[in-house]
C-alpha positions in Angstrom: 119.2 82.7 61.5 121.6 83.6 58.7 124.5 84.7 60.9 128.1 85.7 60.0 130.9 83.5 61.1 134.0 84.8 62.9 137.3 83.2 63.9 137.8 84.6 67.3 136.6 82.4 70.2 136.3 85.2 72.8 133.7 87.9 72.9 134.9 91.5 72.5 133.6 92.0 76.1 136.9 90.4 77.2 138.7 93.5 75.9 136.7 95.7 78.2 134.1 97.2 75.8 131.0 97.9 77.9 128.6 97.2 75.0 130.8 94.6 73.2 130.0 91.1 72.0 128.9 88.7 74.7 127.6 85.1 74.6 123.8 85.3 74.3 123.1 82.9 77.2 125.4 84.9 79.5 123.8 88.2 78.3 120.3 87.0 79.0 121.4 85.6 82.4 123.0 88.9 83.5 119.9 90.8 82.3 117.6 88.5 84.4 119.8 88.3 87.5 120.4 92.0 87.7 116.7 92.8 87.5 115.7 89.9 89.8 118.1 91.0 92.5 117.7 94.7 92.3 115.9 96.1 95.4 114.2 98.8 93.3 112.7 96.4 90.8 109.3 94.9 91.6 108.9 92.8 88.4 110.6 92.3 85.0 108.2 91.8 82.1 110.8 91.9 79.4 111.4 89.2 76.8 113.9 88.3 74.2 112.6 87.4 70.7 114.2 87.0 67.3 113.2 89.8 65.0 111.3 88.1 62.2 113.0 88.3 58.8 116.1 90.1 60.2 118.3 87.0 60.4 120.7 88.8 62.6 118.8 90.7 65.3 117.2 89.9 68.6 114.9 92.3 70.4 114.6 92.7 74.1 111.4 94.6 75.0 108.8 95.0 77.7 108.2 96.7 81.0 110.1 96.8 84.2 107.9 97.8 87.2 109.8 99.5 90.0 109.1 100.9 93.4 107.8 104.4 93.8 105.4 103.8 90.9 108.2 103.9 88.3 107.8 102.0 85.1 110.6 101.5 82.6 109.7 100.7 79.0 112.6 98.7 77.4 113.3 98.3 73.7 116.8 97.0 72.8 117.9 95.6 69.4 120.8 93.2 69.6 123.1 92.3 66.7 123.7 88.6 66.5 126.6 86.5 65.2 127.7 82.9 65.6 131.1 81.9 66.8 132.0 78.2 67.0 128.3 77.3 66.8 127.4 79.6 69.8 125.5 82.8 69.6 126.9 86.2 70.6 125.0 89.5 70.9 125.8 93.1 71.3 123.5 96.1 71.7 122.8 97.9 68.4 119.9 100.2 69.3 118.6 101.1 72.7 115.6 102.9 74.3 115.0 102.8 78.1 112.1 105.1 79.0 111.1 105.7 82.6 107.9 107.2 83.8 106.2 107.9 87.1 102.7 106.4 86.9 100.2 109.1 87.4 96.7 108.0 86.6 96.3 106.6 83.1 99.4 108.1 81.4 102.3 109.0 83.6 105.0 111.6 83.7 108.3 111.2 81.9 111.3 110.9 84.3 114.3 109.7 82.3 115.0 108.3 78.9 118.1 106.9 77.3 118.1 106.3 73.5 120.3 105.7 70.6 120.5 105.2 66.9 118.4 107.7 65.2 118.6 107.0 61.4 120.4 110.3 60.7 122.9 109.8 63.5 123.4 106.2 64.4 126.5 106.7 66.6 124.9 109.3 68.8 123.4 108.4 72.2 121.1 110.6 74.3 120.1 111.0 77.9 116.8 112.9 78.4 116.0 113.9 82.0 112.6 115.5 82.5 111.6 118.1 85.0 108.7 116.5 86.9 107.0 119.8 87.4 107.2 121.3 83.9 107.9 118.2 81.7 110.9 120.1 80.2 113.4 117.8 78.6 117.1 118.3 79.4 119.1 116.6 76.7 122.7 115.3 77.1 124.6 113.7 74.3 126.7 110.7 75.3 129.4 108.5 73.7 128.7 104.7 73.3 130.9 104.0 76.3 129.1 106.6 78.5 125.7 105.1 77.6 124.5 103.0 80.6 123.6 99.4 80.6 120.1 98.8 81.8 121.1 98.0 85.4 122.9 101.3 85.6 119.8 103.1 84.6 117.8 101.3 87.3 120.5 102.3 89.8 120.2 105.9 88.7 116.4 105.8 89.1 116.7 104.2 92.5 119.0 107.0 93.6 116.7 109.7 92.2 113.8 108.3 94.2 115.5 107.0 97.3 114.2 109.7 99.5 110.7 109.8 98.0 108.3 108.4 100.6 
């Protein structure tokens, strides 16, 4: 990977930025542990791969299968840089899309996304009415945008009384 060098030894995450730079091995470990230990998650089928030809991006994508027949499609693009021969990453583009499985397709429940080409600094929350499919859109700041574990928490709360 052709990666930019930086002098700082500490990730920006140290400064409290929710989506700031973090060592890649730590980022991946947090991702795996949060999903493995979450009581709402049945299985994590996501994987991290280098985006071919990008030189400075890693993609985390795949499915997370949850209780109550909920499935989350994950597609995150991570910027990459090297500091003191160690790789750091931070989220650049996100899409978390949750559906209730219903036959072959499923019904949309909740989606968080970012980075449309015409407005890269805008983040969205789409909550869908399960009866009508109507999309209720909310615009978020980068700091308001949830990390994946927070979305799983939100879904677990939404479906906690569904039996």
